[in-house]
N, C-alpha and C positions, 0 to 999 in steps of 0.2 A: 232661229232657222239655220240649218246646216247646209252650207254651200254644196257639199257633196250630193245632197239630195236633188239638186237642180239638174244633174246629169247633162253635160254639154261638151263642147270641145274646140280645140285649136292649138297648132304649133308645129314647127320642125326645122325648116331651112336654117342653117347656122348663120348667125349674124356676124357682120364684120366689126371687129372691135376697134376702139380708139386707144392708142398707147399714151399714157400719161407721163411715164418716166422716160425722159429723153436720155440719150447716152451720157453717163456721168452725173445724172441727176436722180436722186432717189425720192421715193414717195414718203410722205409723212408717216409717222408711226401709227399703227392700228390702235384705235380707241374703242371700237365696238367690242361687245362681248359675245362669246360662243354660248348660245342660249339653249336651254332644254325646255321645250314646250311639250309636255307629255302627250296631251291629247292629239297633237298633230302627227305623231309618229306611232300611235297605238299603245303607248305606255299606260298601264292601268294602275300604277303605284299610287298609294295615298300621298297627300301633300307632304307629309313628313318623310315618307320613303323616297320621294323625289329628291330631297336634299341629299340623302346618302348616295342615290344613283348618280346625281350630278357630280359629286365629289369623286366617286369611283371611276368616272369616265372623263374627268378633267373638263367639265363644263365650267363656265365662268359666271353664268347667271341662270335663273330659273323663272318660269312664269308664276306670278303670284295668283293664288286662288282666292278670290274675294269672299266667296261663301265660306270657305274654311277659316279665313282670317276673321270673319265676322263672328264666328263661333268661339273665338278666344277672348279671354279677358285682356284689358289693357296691359297688365303685367306680362301675360303670356305672349302677346304680340311683341312687346319690347324684348323679351328673352329670345324670341325667334329671330328677330332682327339681329341681335347680338350673335346668335349662333351662326347665321349666314356670314356675318363679317369674319368671325373666327375661322370659318371654313373657306374663306376666300371667294365667297359667292355674293352676287348682287341680285336685285330684282330685275326681271325683264319687264314685259308689258302684259298686263291682264287683259282678258277678253271683256267686251262690253256685255253686261247682263240684260240690257234693254233691247227688246225687239221692236225697232222703229219701222220695220218693213211691212207690217201687217195693219190691222184696223186700229182705230183710235183707242178702243178699250184695252187692247193688248199693250199698246204703247204706254197708256196711262198707268197700267198695273206695274210696268217696269220702272217708270219714272218714280212711282211712289216708293219703291224699294231702293232706288239708286243712292240717295244720300247716305243711308246706313252702310251700304257696301263700299261706297267711296270713302267714308270715314274710316272703315276698317283697313282699307288699303293705305290710307294716309298714316294711320297710327303704326302700321307695320313698316313704314318707310318706303313704300312703293310710290312711283311717280309717273307711271305711263299706263295708258289704256288704249286699246285699238279695236277696230271693227272693220267690216267690209261692206261695200256698196253693191247691192243687187243690180246688175246691169240691164235690166228690162222690167217692164210692168205689163200686166195683162189688160189693165183698164185705164191707167193714168197716162196722159201724154207726157212727153219729155218735160215740158214746162210745168205742168201740174205736179209731176213727181219732184221736179227741182224745188219748187216752192215748199212742198211738204218736207223735203229733206232739210231745207234751210230752217224751217220752223222747229222741226223735231230735233235735229242734231244741234241746232243752236241752244236749245234747252238743255240737252245732254251735256254739251261742252261747258255751259255755265256752272252746272252742278259739279262736274268733275274739277273745274278750275277752282271752285270754292274750297276744294279739298286738296289743292296743290297738285292736281293730276293733269298732265298733258294728254291730249286725245288725238289719235291718228286714224285716218280714213284710208282704206285700201280700195282702189279702183280695180275692177275685174276686166281684163282685156281679152279674155277668151272669146274668139269670134262666134263660135257656135252657141255660146250663152247669150251674148247680147243680140243675136239675130233669131233667138228661139221663140220670141213672143211678138205680140202686136207692136209694142212700143219699146224701142231700145232706150237705154239710159247711159249714164256716165260709164265710159270704159277706157279712158285715156288719162294721162297725167294732166294734159291741158284742160280737159273738162273738170277734173277734180280740183284743179287750181281755181276754176271759176266758182265752184261750190264753196270752197274754203274762203275765197275772197268775199263772197256774199255773206257768209256767216260772220266773218270779220271779228274773230277772237284770237288773240295772240297765242293761246295755248293749243290751238287746233292746227294739225299738220297731216302728214302722210304716214301710212304704212306702205313701204315699197316692197314689192315682190318681184324677183327676177323673172318669174313666169309671166306675170301680167305686163311687166315692162317689155318683155320680148314679144308677147302676143299682140301688144298694142303697136308694135313696129317702132319702138322708141330706141334711143341710143344713149351712150354715156353723156353726150352733150345735154340731154334733157335732165339728167340727174345733176349736172353741174350748174343748172339754173337755180338749184335749191341751196339752202344753208343747213347747217347741222340742226338749227332750231326748227326747221321745217319737217324733219324726219323723226318720227316717234319710235318706229320699229321697222325691221326689214325681214323678209322671208327669202330663203335661198332654195332654189329648185332647179332641176334640169328637166328636159323633155325626152320622151321616147324617140329614138332614131328611126328614120325611114317612114315618118308620118308627115304629111303635108301640113303646113301651118293652119290651113283652113279646116283640117280634119282632126286636129289634136283635141283630146278630151280633158276637160279641166280637172277631173278627178282621177286621172291616170298619168301621174308624173313620176319623176325619178329624183333620187337624192342629188344634191348639188355636185357638179363635176362628174356625174356618172356616165354621161354620154357625150358631152361637149357640144350638144346642140345649142344650148344657151351660152352666150358669151359671158360667163361668170367673171372672167378676169376683168373685163371693162366695167362690169357692174360694180364689183368690189373696189376696184381702183378709184372709181368715181366717188364712192362713198367715203373712202379714205381721204381723197382730195378735199372734200367739203368738211372733213373733221367729224364725221358721224360717230357718235359715242353711245349708241343704244344697243339693244339686243339684235343679234343675227341668228335666226333660227331656221330650221328646215320644216317645210310643210308639203311633203311630197304626195299625200293622199295615195300612198303606194301600198297595195294589199300584201305583197310578200313581206314588206317591212312590218306591217301591222300584225302579221301572223307570228312574228318572232316573240319570244319572251322579253320581258322588260330590259334585262341586262344586255342581250345581244342587239336589241333595237336601239338602245341608247348608245352602245359602242359603235354601231354602224353609222349612226347619225353624226356623232362627234367626229369620227374619222372622215366622213364625207365633207363636213364643214371645214375641217383643217386641210383637207386636200384642196378644196377650192381656194382657201386663203393662200396656200403654198403656190398654187398655179398663178395666183394674182401677184405673187412676189411681195407680199406684205406681212 
């Protein structure tokens, strides 16, 4: 299920940031990677072409494509991992193939295929998988939906963990999404913590998105309650200027540091402070960006992420 198809909204008033580096005291070195996740920016390159694109535009990691990896022989996966290493690239976080948001038959079909895809990721050296939580339901109450998520995502987490894969959940904070149906669901870090605690598996954590962090009304202090081991992946975005928080649309975002509406400095400084060492990728759902050819889209994205890092002083 593609979140862009939900069509909803929220965001705008600039947040007040927290300064982590006091005068005379510097932040720790950056450990996270500048990640190329092609689908999020409209890049249509094949998995092998994505490698060359990443090198050409100075990315440091790329999203692994589980379906592509599953089509390779063990020797081919080993060679691919070696190629990445030689080119100075690491794996970012794969997307979850299982649709746990729909009916039981759909979920079971995905679960049946998951072990094979997870094995392919493991054999290629990937270690992270992430997905997002739909922040409402048409028929299930919050509690009913919560229990279903515990059961289904608990099963997913165990399969991934059996293959050495950490699993991250992204809460969706966009107000017009979680208020768009009869029953709202998880849309804050605090609520996502409750779900993760109930599932109670050490390999389960967060996908943090600066957009949802901002739309949920959170601060750097919320990120500082986490450890590096709690964060599997992160998305960097900005919001259109001149749009009220309650009116921002989830599928109309900007590249990181484009407008300054989202306090990306505090977001990134908090991640550095907790020692986050995973992929940092852009997910702007931005149509002008998606209209670009692959090279210019990758270049614009890499430049935006580096601009955000520079503004954060890390």
